[in-house]
C-alpha positions in Angstrom: 15.5 8.2 7.1 17.4 8.5 3.8 16.4 7.0 0.4 19.5 4.8 0.0 19.0 1.7 -1.9 20.3 -1.6 -0.4 22.0 -3.9 -2.7 21.9 -4.2 -6.5 21.7 -7.9 -7.4 19.2 -10.1 -9.4 15.6 -9.7 -8.4 13.1 -12.5 -8.9 10.0 -10.8 -7.1 8.9 -7.3 -7.1 6.1 -6.4 -4.5 4.3 -3.0 -4.7 2.2 -1.2 -2.0 -1.1 -0.1 -3.3 -2.2 3.3 -2.0 0.6 5.8 -2.7 2.4 3.5 -5.4 0.2 1.6 -7.6 -2.4 4.2 -7.2 -2.7 7.7 -5.4 -3.0 7.7 -1.7 -7.0 7.6 -1.6 -7.2 6.9 2.2 -5.3 9.9 3.3 -6.6 12.2 0.6 -10.1 11.3 1.2 -9.7 11.8 5.0 -8.3 15.2 4.3 -11.4 16.2 2.3 -13.5 14.8 5.1 -11.7 16.8 7.7 -12.1 19.9 5.6 -15.9 19.6 5.2 -16.2 19.0 9.0 -14.0 21.9 10.2 -11.5 19.5 11.7 -7.6 19.8 11.9 -6.6 17.8 8.9 -3.5 16.0 10.2 -5.2 15.1 13.5 -8.2 13.7 11.7 -5.9 11.8 9.2 -3.9 10.3 12.3 -7.1 9.5 13.9 -8.3 7.5 10.7 -5.1 5.6 10.7 -5.4 4.8 14.3 -8.9 3.7 14.4 -8.1 1.5 11.3 -5.7 -0.4 13.4 -7.3 -0.2 16.7 -10.6 -1.6 15.6 -8.8 -4.4 13.7 -10.7 -3.3 10.4 -7.5 -3.4 8.5 -6.7 -7.0 9.7 -10.2 -8.1 8.7 -11.5 -8.5 12.3 -14.5 -6.0 12.0 -16.7 -4.6 9.5 -16.2 -1.2 7.7 -19.4 0.1 9.7 -17.5 -0.6 12.9 -14.6 1.6 11.6 -16.9 4.4 10.7 -18.7 4.4 14.0 -15.5 4.4 16.0 -14.1 7.2 14.0 -17.2 9.2 14.4 -17.2 8.7 18.1 -13.5 9.7 18.3 -13.6 12.8 16.1 -17.2 13.9 16.2 -17.1 13.8 12.2 -20.6 13.8 10.6 -22.0 12.3 7.4 -23.6 9.3 5.9 -21.2 6.3 5.7 -21.9 5.7 2.0 -20.8 9.2 1.4 -17.8 9.0 3.6 -16.7 5.9 1.9 -17.1 7.4 -1.5 -14.8 10.4 -0.6 -12.0 7.9 0.0 -12.6 5.2 -2.6 -13.0 7.8 -5.4 -9.4 9.0 -4.6 -7.7 5.8 -5.3 -6.8 6.6 -8.8 -4.5 4.1 -10.7 -1.3 5.3 -12.0 -1.2 3.9 -15.5 2.6 4.3 -15.8 3.0 2.1 -12.8 0.8 -0.6 -14.3 3.0 -0.4 -17.5 6.0 -1.1 -15.4 4.3 -4.1 -13.9 3.5 -5.4 -17.2 7.2 -4.9 -18.4 8.4 -6.9 -15.2 6.1 -9.7 -16.2 7.4 -9.8 -19.5 10.9 -10.4 -18.0 9.5 -13.3 -16.0 9.7 -11.4 -12.7 7.0 -12.2 -10.3 4.9 -9.3 -9.3 2.5 -8.6 -6.6 0.7 -6.2 -4.3 1.7 -6.1 -0.6 -0.6 -3.5 1.1 -2.2 -2.7 4.4 -5.6 -2.5 2.8 -9.2 -3.4 3.7 -11.8 -5.0 1.5 -12.1 -1.6 -0.3 -9.3 -2.8 -2.6 -11.6 -5.6 -3.9 -14.4 -3.0 -4.8 -11.6 -1.0 -6.5 -10.6 -4.0 -8.5 -14.2 -4.6 -9.6 -14.0 -1.0 -11.0 -10.6 -0.9 -12.4 -9.6 -4.7 -13.1 -6.1 -4.3 -12.0 -5.7 -7.7 -10.1 -5.2 -9.4 -13.5 -1.8 -7.9 -13.9 -0.4 -9.3 -10.6 0.6 -12.8 -9.8 -0.2 -12.4 -6.0 -2.2 -9.9 -3.9 -1.2 -9.8 -0.3 -3.5 -7.8 1.8 -3.5 -7.2 5.5 -7.4 -7.6 5.5 -7.1 -11.3 4.5 -3.6 -12.1 6.0 -4.7 -10.8 9.4 -1.2 -9.3 9.6 0.0 -5.9 8.5 3.2 -4.3 7.6 3.7 -2.9 11.0 4.5 -6.4 12.0 8.0 -7.0 10.9 7.4 -10.8 10.8 5.1 -10.4 7.8 8.1 -9.9 5.6 9.4 -13.4 6.8 6.0 -14.8 6.1 5.9 -13.5 2.4 9.3 -14.6 1.6 8.5 -18.2 2.9 5.2 -18.2 1.0 7.0 -17.2 -2.3 9.9 -19.5 -1.6 12.3 -16.7 -2.5 15.5 -15.4 -0.7 14.8 -11.9 0.9 17.9 -10.4 -1.0 16.2 -11.5 -4.4 12.9 -9.6 -3.4 12.3 -5.9 -4.0 9.5 -3.9 -2.2 8.2 -0.3 -3.0 6.3 1.6 -0.6 5.7 5.2 0.4 5.7 4.6 4.1 9.4 4.8 5.3 8.6 2.7 8.2 7.4 -0.3 6.0 10.4 0.3 3.8 12.9 0.1 6.9 11.2 -3.1 8.2 11.5 -4.8 4.7 15.2 -3.9 4.6 15.9 -5.1 8.0 14.6 -8.5 7.0 17.0 -8.4 4.1 14.8 -7.3 1.2 15.9 -4.7 -1.3 13.3 -1.8 -1.0 12.6 1.6 -2.4 10.9 4.5 -0.5 8.6 6.0 -3.1 8.5 9.8 -2.8 7.8 10.8 -6.5 7.9 9.3 -9.9 11.3 10.9 -10.9 13.2 9.6 -7.9 11.5 6.3 -8.0 12.5 5.7 -11.6 16.0 6.5 -10.8 16.2 4.1 -7.9 14.4 1.4 -9.6 16.8 1.5 -12.6 19.7 1.0 -10.2 18.3 -2.4 -9.1 16.3 -3.6 -12.3 17.6 -1.8 -15.4 14.6 -1.3 -17.7 16.0 1.0 -20.3 17.5 0.0 -23.5 
């Protein structure tokens, strides 16, 4: 899928994915390290991690993190204490300070800002460490919503909650599938690949320079 930007009108709301946008992609990066330590194929193990997150319902708040690790261990044979495995992932969600600076600038322009993320309760523990929730007007997290971004109806739900027309909402995500679903629901959206291309794409929709 290309990185084409849809539309270029006024924006009232900007929603950011967390892992891979606001912060480094800790889940994928942590799973990669765990795979290496266990002599497992990295891509197969990463895919298994994402699949188990959904199949157990952990990402939708239906089961505890302990159930996630139990199922992942049974499916892949990975070894390790759960606390150590958790730390391998949580320690790799490093905030991008330049992205937080952008959030602050948007708020100064009276634009509503929020997080829209397929995250578990881990994000709450990360907020306790980094205190980033305070910069956002809304935190939409699949763990509490009971619905994730794989379900296209979520984008209708969020627009209704915020009482905002879809074409006045901008969504940023590093997953092309999520970006595509947002666009299909009329949102403006940017597929985050790297900082340079993101800043160029963002400037086309919300000029921040000058």
